[in-house]
N, C-alpha and C positions, 0 to 999 in steps of 0.2 A: 532256409532251402527250403520248398514245397512240400506240404502233408497230406497227407488223406484222412477224414474223421466220416462215419456213418455215423446213420438213426434208422431205425426201419418202424414200420405203421404194422397197424392190423389191425381186418375187413370187421364190419361190426359183426358177421358171424361167425369170427373164429371165436372158438368155444369161450374162453376166458372175458371176450365182450357182450356175449352172450348176457352171461353171468351180471358182469356191469350191469347192462341196460336194464334186467329185469328187478338188481335192486334199488336202482337209481328212480324207476317204474313205481317202488312201491315208496320209497321217497316222495317222489310228487305227492302223490294219490295222498298218502296221510297229511305232509303240508297243507293240500288243496284243501280239505278238512277242517282241517286242525294247523294252524300258521305255528302254536308252539309245540307242537309233536317233537320227542325228541324218540330217533328212532337210530340207530345202528343193524343195518340186515345187510346177510352176506348170502350167496348165492352158487349151489354146485350145479352143474350141468352134468349129464354122463348120458351113455345111451339110451333114448329112452323114459330119463331118468331126470327130474327138477327135484332140488332140496333146496329150502329156504330156512333161516337160521339167523335169532339174534333179537335183540333185548327194543322195545317202543316203550313208550311213554304215551298216550294217545287219547284223545277223548272221541275219536271214529273208530268205526270197525271197519276192515275193507276185505271184498270176495278178491282173496290174492291170487288163488286157480285163475281168474278172470283175466285179472292186470297184467298176472304170467303168459295167456297162451295170447292175451293182443300182443306183447312183444314179442315175442318166436314167431309169431304170422306176420306182421311188421317184417323179420327182421328177412322173413325166406324160407325158413323151415319147415314146409307146407305139404311136403310131397312125403310120404311112406318111405321110400327107398332111401333116404336120408338118414332112416332108424333116427331120427329127432325132430318130429312131429307135432304143432299146434295145439290140435285139434286130441292127440292120443298120446303126450306122452304123462305118464306118472308125476304127481306134485303133491309133494309132503311141506307142511309148512310144521317150523318147529320153531317160531318165534313166541319169544315169551316175556313180561311186563320187565321194563328197566331197574338195575340195582338200586335201592333209594340211597344207597351209600355212594352211588356216583352222581346221579339227583340233587344231591343234599349241596354236594361242589356246585354244581352250576347255578342254579335255579337260584334267586336270590329274590326277597322280598320287594328290593327297587332295580329295577331291571337294567340300567345301566352299571350295577354292581356285578354282574353278571360272572361267575370266575370262566377261566377253562374248563371245556370241558377234558382234557389233555392232557398231559406231560411231553414235550417234545419240539422240533427243533423242523419251521419249515422256510421251503426258499423260490422267491420269486428270480428269474432273469429274462435279459432281454437285448437282443440285440441289433443295431440298426439296416441288417444285411440282407433284410428283405422289406417289402411294405406295412408287414403287420408282425412286426420286429421280433418276427420268432427265426431261428438257426434255419437256413436254408436248408441242409438235408434233411432234417423232420420232416419241416412245411411239403416241399416233393413229397417226400416217401408216403404222406396223407391225402396230397391233392392225387395219388397215383390213384388208390385205393376208393376213394370219391367218384372218380369219372370209371373205376370199373364195375363200380355198386350199380352206375346208374348207367351201363352197358347192360347190364344184367337185368335192371330193370326193363329197359327197353325190350331186351330183347329180341332187338331186330339187326343189325351190326354179328355180334356176339350170341349165339344162340344156345350155349351149353353150358354156362357159368352158373357154379353151385356158390352157395353166401359164403363159406368161409377163404378165406387169402390173407398174404403176408407182403410186403413190398421193402424196401431196404435198398438205400440213396450211399453212396459214396462220393464223395466229393474232393474233390482235389485243389486244398488255397493254396495263394501263394507268401513269400516271406511276411508282405507287411500283412496278412491275415484276410484275403478278399481270396473270395472263394472264382480260382479263374477257370478250371469245366468240371463237365461232369466224369468222373471214373469210370462208375459200373453202376447196375439199376440191376435188383435183381426181383422179381414178383414168381408166388408160389401162388397160383390160381387154384382152387377143388371145382372141379368138372365131371359134368355126363360121361358115361359108355360111351366109347364110343366103339364104331361099327364092325374097324381094324383098328388096329394099336401104332402099323406103321409109317401114319405120317400125324397121326397124334401131334405129337409135341413138338412138329415142325408147323402144324398147324397151329398151335396155341400161340409160336412163339411168332409168327407172324403176325398174329391179330394184337397181340399185347405191344410190338414194333410198329406197326404199320395204321392199327386203326387206336390204340389207346391214349400211345406216346402223343400223338399229332394230338390229342383233346386237354392231353394236362400244357403243351407248350402254347397250348392256346390259349393258356388263361394266364401265362406268364407278360411280362413285361420283355420288350424287345430285349434289352440287356440281360434279362434271366435265359432269354432264348437262346444267347451265342451261345451258351452252356453248353447243348447238347451236340455234339458233335458223332462224324461218324463210326470213331474211336472210342465212343463206349462199348464199354462190354455188358454181354449182356445174360443172365443167365434167369431164363424162364422154366419155370416148373425143372428144375435142375435135378430132381430126381428121379422124374419121366412120367409116370401114372399118378395121378391126387385125385379119384373119385371116394374112398372113404374119408371123410371130412368134419366137421365143426366135434360137435360134441357124441360124434359117434365114434368119431376119431382120437381125440381128447378129450379127457374131461376138462371142462374150464370152473374158474373161483374168481371171484369176485377181488380186486383188487392186484392179478398180479403181473399185470401191464402197466405200470406207474411211471415206466419213460417213456415209453409212446404215451403216456395224457399228461406229459408239460414238455420235455426242451429235450430229447433225444437222445440223451446224454453229457448235453451242454449244462455247463453251470453245476448244478447242483441236487439231489435229492435228500429230504431228510426221510424218507422212509414208511410214512403213513401212506397208505392209501385214499381216494378219496368215496367213489363209488358206496352206496348204502349209507353213506352217515349226515346227518344232517346239520347244518351250522354249528351248530356250538361246538362240533368238533373243528378244532383248530387244524387239527390234519388237513380238513378241507378248505374251511374260511381264510386260516393265513395264507395258506398256498397261495390262495388267489387273491388275496392284499396285498400277498409279498410282489405277487405279480404285473396286479396295479400299480404298487411306487413303481416295479422295474421299469415298466411300460410307458411312464409318462416321465421320467427323469430321462429316458431316452430321445423320447419326442420332444424335451423343453430344450432339448442341449445338453445338456448336464455333463453326460459322456456318451460313446457310442457304444458300450456295452458293460451290466451289472448285474452283477449277480446284488440279491439281498434273502438277507436273514431274521427270522425274527422265532423266538424262540417263548416256551409257556408253562408252568410249576401248572398243574391240577388244581381246581379249585381257585385261584389266584390269579386275579382279575389285566392284572397290569404285565404285559412280556419283559422277561428275565433280561431281555437288550435287543437290541437292532446292529446288524452286519450289514457290512458297502461294500463288495468289493468292485470298483469299474477297468481292473486290470489294465492297469496304465493306460486310463481310455479316456479322464477325465478333462471336461474343459475349461472349469473353473478353478480357481487360484485356492483352494481348500485340499486335505487330504481328506481318505476315505473315512478316516473315526471321524472328523469335521464334518461331510458329510452326513453320514449318519446321524447324527447329534441334528441336522436339520429336516430331514428326513422321520426322523420324532417326532419332530414339533409342528410339521402340517396334516403327517398322517395320526391320528386316533388309531393305537389299534390293542384296546382292548375288545374283545370278544364282539360284546351290546354292539361298540363302534362301526366294525368292520360288519356285524349284520346288517346295520343301519343302512352305510354307506352303499353297500354295494346291493341289499335291498337280496338278500338272503334265503331271507323266511317266505318264500314263494311258491312255488312248483314249477322249479327252472332247470331241474337236473338232468333229465331222457338226454333232452340233446347234445348235455354232455359224455355222455359215457360212451361213446365213438368217436374214432377222428381225431382230438385231442381235448382236450379240456381248456386251452391256454390260444392263441391265434386264429381266434374266431371272430366273427362278426357281431357287434353288440348290433339288438334289434326289437322288435315291441312285436309280441303277438299275444292271440289269441286260444285259448286251448282250454277243452270241455273235458271236464270229468265226468261220469257214471256212480254213485254212491255203490252202495252194496243194493240197498234196495232198490235201486234203477232211480234215483232220483240225480239228475244232471245240474249240472256246475258248470260255466262259464265263468273264465278268470283273465285277465291280461294282464302282460308277464313283461318284463324288461331280461333278455339276454342275454350272457356274458355280459354281464355289468361291471367283470374286472376289465376289459381290453377297451376302456372309452378312456379317452385320452381327455377328463374331466378336470382335472387337475393341473395341467398342463401348465395353465394362468400363474397358478398358487404356486408352483415350483422356479416358477420361472420368478416371480416378483421377492423370493423365499432367496432365491442365488443370485439375483440381482444380474440376470438373463433380460 
């Protein structure tokens, strides 16, 4: 029997995502100047205020106020009527030194012996239903908001948009678990005051359906474009007016959008957030590593869908175990337990090996903090960082290394494909 599945996304201007982006900008700046930095940084944003808190072990000093204001400015909070504005918001820093008790469990004389920065379990997921091996509902929800932000910055076809927004997509799946159509799309976007509210909601709805959605469709394959039809139920700004938004409308905190950041509710989640954590925290690094495994398994033809779990004890380098679930989609003559053993042999999941394999001790995290950490395009970019004293540093880095299909041949060899 057909069934429905829904995923949501939030824009870079959503208060929780503002907090994530500030936390990850601090991570990047610490790593740019000291690659061995250990950082756990939380951010709170509310009306006219930002509060930074966390623990740091680093040889560098940052102008955290300047970094924070630049992030807010880049997102688009640049007008006083937003009640949260880059140049005027108050910024309080309560960042202090990392606990030596925690650090002794992570650092080792030999880097290869580095222990996990915390206990816990992490999950990676991949599916063949999209070209980037992501669940379709989440992939579409992200694309809707990426294009909405592009329209806001262009300020041509739609001129009243403000930074805060959310989207939601409901997909109908057939009995054989294939997407058959889009059942519903929800978009809520913050906007300027209208001169009259009589046609406000109709204007916004018409623009979203007639301007935004065609731009999103144009990004898709012909097969996925066919999922759009005239019977889609649209809910555009369903509460009506949405002028008050962003940190003024709702307090934002780092790490509150973990499902948006990962797989939109598909697969599983270990509960640990990513943003604001350096890669010694396996909440982040091992989640990237399991995504890397899952994506390469599906791309290599081991299965059509897979969930990979890894777990750790704090201060211990070797994982407690690796779990694999192919949801009955395996194409090899092995059960899931046997597949997991092969995975453990191909992928070294000690924290140091993950950091090295995926090049995680680089300033690569700001780009992850909005529109999902998974399903993104791996690319090499040059970034420029300014120190507290005005000195500048240019760094070339690889972004989204965990999305690379660089282990497909090794996986095929291991599974005799």
